[in-house]
Residue, then its C-alpha position, 0 to 999 in steps of 0.5 A: m208252638d212258643e208264640k207271644v201272648i198278644m194283648r187284648n184290644l177293644d173291638p175296632e167298631v166300639r172303640s172308633h166311636t170312643f176315647e176308652e183305651v184300646a189295649l186292655g192289658y194283661n190279666e194274670e194268667e196271660a202275664l204269667k204265660e208271657a213271663n214264663r217265655c222268658l229265657q232269662c239270659m245270662n247277657p241280656r241283650c234286652v237291657k242294652g236295648c232299653p234306653v234307661n236300662i231296666e234290669i228286664p230279666r229281673f223284673i220278669k223273673a219276679i212276676r213268674e214268682h208272683n212277686l209283683e211288688e218286686a217286679y215293680h220295685v226292680i222297674l223303679e230302680s230305672s224308670s220313674l214312669p213305668a205305667i207310661c213307658g209300658r204303653v207309649c214306649p217303642q219296644e219293638k224297635q228297642c228292647e224287644k228288638m234286641c231279644i234273643k227270641g226274636f230272631k227265631g220267632d216272637a220276642i218277649a212282650i217286654g212293654s206289656l209285662e212292664r204295663y202289667v206290673a205298673d198298673y198292678a202297683l197303681e191299682h194297689h197303691l204300692n209304695v213310691m220310690e224310696k227317698k234319701p234324706s234331704i242334701g240341702k240342694k234345690v233344682a228347678i226343671i222347666g217342663s213337666g213332660p217325660s224329661g222333667l218328670t224323669c229328672a225329677g224323680e231321679l233327683l228326689k230319690e237322692g234328696v235333691d229338692v225339686t220345683i217344676y214349672e209348667s206352663l199349662h194347667k196340667a202337668g204331664g207335657v206331651l203326655t197330657y196334651g199330645i197322646p190321645e186317652f185311648r192310647l194313654p188315659k190321662k189318669i194314668v199320667e196323673d197317678e204317676v205325677e201324683n207319685l212324684k208329688a208324694m216324694g216332695a215335688n213341687i209342682i207350678l201350673n201355669a208358669v211360662v218360664g221366659k214370660t211370667i217368670a225369667l230364666e234368670e230368676l231361676e238360675n239366681t234362686f236354684d243351685d241348678v236349672y234343667i230345661a226340658t221344655g220339649a218341642g211343641l212348635p208345629k211345622f207347616l206345609g209352606i203352600p198356598n192357602e194354609n192359613a185358610n179356615g179348617v187348616f189345623s196343626a196336629n198339635e192344636i187338635l190333639t191339645r183341644i181334644n186331649l187337654m180341652k176335651s173340646y169334643e164334649e157337648d158343653a166344651k168351652t173350646p169346641v172343635k168345629k165338627g166337619k165331615k171330611a178330614i185330611v191328615v197330612g203325615g205318616g208318624n205316630v202324631a198323624m196316627d193320634a190325630a187321624r184316630s182322634l178325629k174318627r172318633i168325634g165323627y169324621d171320615v178320615s184319610i191319611v195323605y202321606r208321600r211314600t207307601m205304607e212300608e215307609l211309614p214312620a209310625r209304629k206298626m201297632e198305631i198303623e194297624h189299629a188305624v186301619e182297623e179303625g177304618i182310616i183310609f191311607d191315600l198314599l203316594k201324594n204330596p199336598k201342593e195347595i189348599l183349596i178354599d171357597e169364596n169365604y176362604n174356608v177349605r174345600g179340598v186339597k190338590v196334590a202331586l202324585m208321587e213315586l218311590t226312588d233309590v234308598d236315600e240318606s235316612g235308610r228309606r225310599g226316596v220320593k219324587e213327584i211324577p211330572g204333570q200328575t196332580e189330583e184334587i181331594a175334596c175335604d173340609t178339614i186339613v190337619v198337618a202333622l209334619g213334626t215339631m220344633p222347640n218353642p224358644i220362650a224359655t230361652e229367648n231372652s237369657d244367655i242360653i245358646t241355641d242353634e239355627k233350628g232353635l235347638i238349645i246346644a248342650p253337649e253332653g247335656v250341659t249348656n254354655n251356662p255350667n249351671v243350666y242343663a237341658g235334654g230331650d226334644a229341646v236339644t234334639g228336636a221331636a223324638t220319643v217318650i222314652l228317649a226324652m226320659e233318657a235325657g232326663k236320667k242322664a241330666a239328673s246324674q250329671i246334676l247330682q254329681q255336680l252338686k256333690e262336687a260343689 
């Protein structure tokens, strides 16, 4: 049988108590076996399924030929962050979904092979991306998340001087504060950032554009500006007692755990550890929050208004959550936060739900069952319902946004022809790879404009 080589994982009993990376990666034998499954198609559908158009058959062919340096440089031609992409990109919905082998069996594990190559490159300190001589132009990038870092990498390769402004005290954006260590080790993010710095990127930390420095000042100092501030403003439920003690956004929980290590004994901003946590939502962020809370000692349930089949999170993340003991409490929707006399959370009242026909999103719709409610006891509630753009960078500027706070940037260009925007700040919350795609497109547009100027 021509079966996919499944990546080894840490044992669930071990990993549910540690923040060590769950997926262990391929060894050489496993990578070669998986690479040899590739058909090397003349018309590779997988490349069309990749948002940044990595020449997938070429890098897999290089693996088969034991030339990992060549494989790495093939990936770098299209992607600035291969070690990150190999871990968090939803390949099963993109390149692997298009793989011809997947129509009658298992698609090639493209993401696992990309990770194998990128990890080898980091371990062996292979050369970073080649850089052309300076063209005497400079660009400011606001935000050091996946979109900003990708744009920076593409511009640096072409000889543009790049300065990145990051509001937090560490670079990486959502890669650093939002994605847990067990899915994306921060050392990987730091290594990728160091690669960009080695190419000449200037990264200014603790710089809140719109507060500590005005966007207008950047417009006057640089040839162009790229806004890649992401979507870090959490959405809430809008139900009674939502500001009670013990109610958090997933953003806050993940930032405190990932960036501030608040679970450690000597943490300066410790997470108050309760016993029972409810995470509301069904996406990847909900899985990340639930699995993180499990690791610091909570019993955790995910409350979601549809069924397992409708969960929007990656299949792998759902499977890992189940293996680690996360309870899925489904077809329930919070109606009220229940509190004690001190305004502390003691539970949540939920409406029982039922599925209806498929709606415009392509999923089954859902509605309340009249008069059917239930109370669930807990001392902590984490809301993971998505995020919106934070308006700080643009609120006192001439940049136009819509009613949701999204920057209006047709084809990546704002109403100011020297200010570009992309990623979650324009589209709303999406995936890392789509943010990278936006950063790559923005860099292409900026380069074209700089050459024409």
